[in-house]
C-alpha positions in Angstrom: 0.0 0.0 0.0 1.2 3.5 -0.8 1.1 6.3 1.8 1.5 10.1 1.5 1.4 13.2 3.6 -1.5 15.7 3.4 -2.2 19.1 5.1 -5.5 19.8 6.8 -6.3 23.6 6.6 -9.2 25.8 7.4 -9.2 24.7 11.0 -9.8 28.2 12.3 -13.2 28.2 10.5 -14.4 25.3 12.7 -12.9 24.4 16.1 -9.3 25.5 15.7 -6.4 23.0 15.9 -5.7 23.1 19.6 -7.4 19.8 20.3 -5.4 17.9 17.7 -2.5 15.6 18.8 -0.2 13.2 16.9 -1.7 9.8 16.2 -5.3 11.1 16.2 -7.5 9.6 13.5 -8.9 12.0 10.8 -11.7 10.8 8.5 -11.4 12.1 5.0 -14.6 12.4 2.9 -14.9 13.5 -0.7 -17.3 16.3 -1.5 -17.9 16.0 -5.3 -20.8 18.5 -5.1 -18.7 21.2 -3.5 -19.4 24.4 -5.5 -15.9 25.9 -4.8 -13.6 22.9 -5.4 -14.7 19.8 -7.3 -11.8 17.9 -5.7 -12.7 19.0 -2.1 -12.0 16.5 0.6 -13.4 17.4 4.0 -11.6 16.4 7.2 -13.7 15.1 10.1 -13.1 14.0 13.7 -15.4 11.6 15.5 -17.8 13.4 17.8 -17.1 16.9 16.2 -17.7 16.4 12.5 -16.0 18.7 10.0 -12.9 20.3 11.2 -11.4 21.5 7.9 -10.3 20.4 4.4 -7.4 18.8 2.7 -5.3 21.6 1.3 -5.6 22.0 -2.4 -3.5 25.1 -3.2 0.2 25.7 -3.4 -0.3 28.4 -0.7 -1.9 26.1 1.8 0.0 22.8 1.2 2.8 22.5 3.8 6.2 21.0 3.0 6.1 17.9 0.8 2.4 17.2 1.4 0.1 16.2 -1.4 -2.8 18.4 -2.4 -6.3 17.1 -2.4 -6.2 17.0 -6.2 -3.2 14.7 -6.1 -5.0 12.1 -3.9 -8.6 12.6 -4.9 -8.6 9.8 -7.6 -6.5 7.5 -5.4 -9.0 7.1 -2.5 -12.5 5.8 -2.3 -15.4 7.9 -1.1 -13.6 8.0 2.3 -10.2 7.5 3.7 -8.4 7.6 7.1 -5.4 9.7 8.0 -3.3 10.0 11.2 -2.1 13.3 12.6 1.7 13.6 12.5 2.4 17.3 13.1 0.2 20.1 14.5 1.6 23.4 13.1 0.3 27.0 13.2 -0.6 27.0 9.5 -2.2 23.5 9.4 -2.0 19.9 10.4 0.2 17.4 8.5 -1.3 13.9 8.4 -0.2 10.6 6.9 -2.7 8.8 4.7 -2.3 5.1 4.0 -3.8 2.9 1.5 -3.6 5.1 -1.6 -4.4 3.4 -4.8 -2.0 3.6 -7.7 -2.5 6.6 -9.9 -5.6 6.1 -12.1 -7.4 3.7 -9.7 -10.1 4.6 -7.1 -9.5 1.7 -4.7 -6.3 0.7 -3.0 -4.6 -2.6 -4.1 -4.4 -5.5 -1.7 -0.9 -6.4 -0.6 
């Protein structure tokens, strides 16, 4: 299985990022009907709901993270990520189980 890093942004519009800690689980959910971004992937935490979005702009993607557009076609309708770093401009997470480019479902190992 392939893995990659992503950045969760927009936290200040919801609950902020102060409650996030390394190894927390983040649920990623595609939003194909999003009027602003057709490759939008929302980030959710159990018990709170939406906390932000996977960054999809060169201005919001931190470090060597992948943008939402780079992973959109490599996940199913949902995916799971783990928090690695909580930073002032976003949260860097590791997402596992990415499908090879051009496939929507991850391959079995």
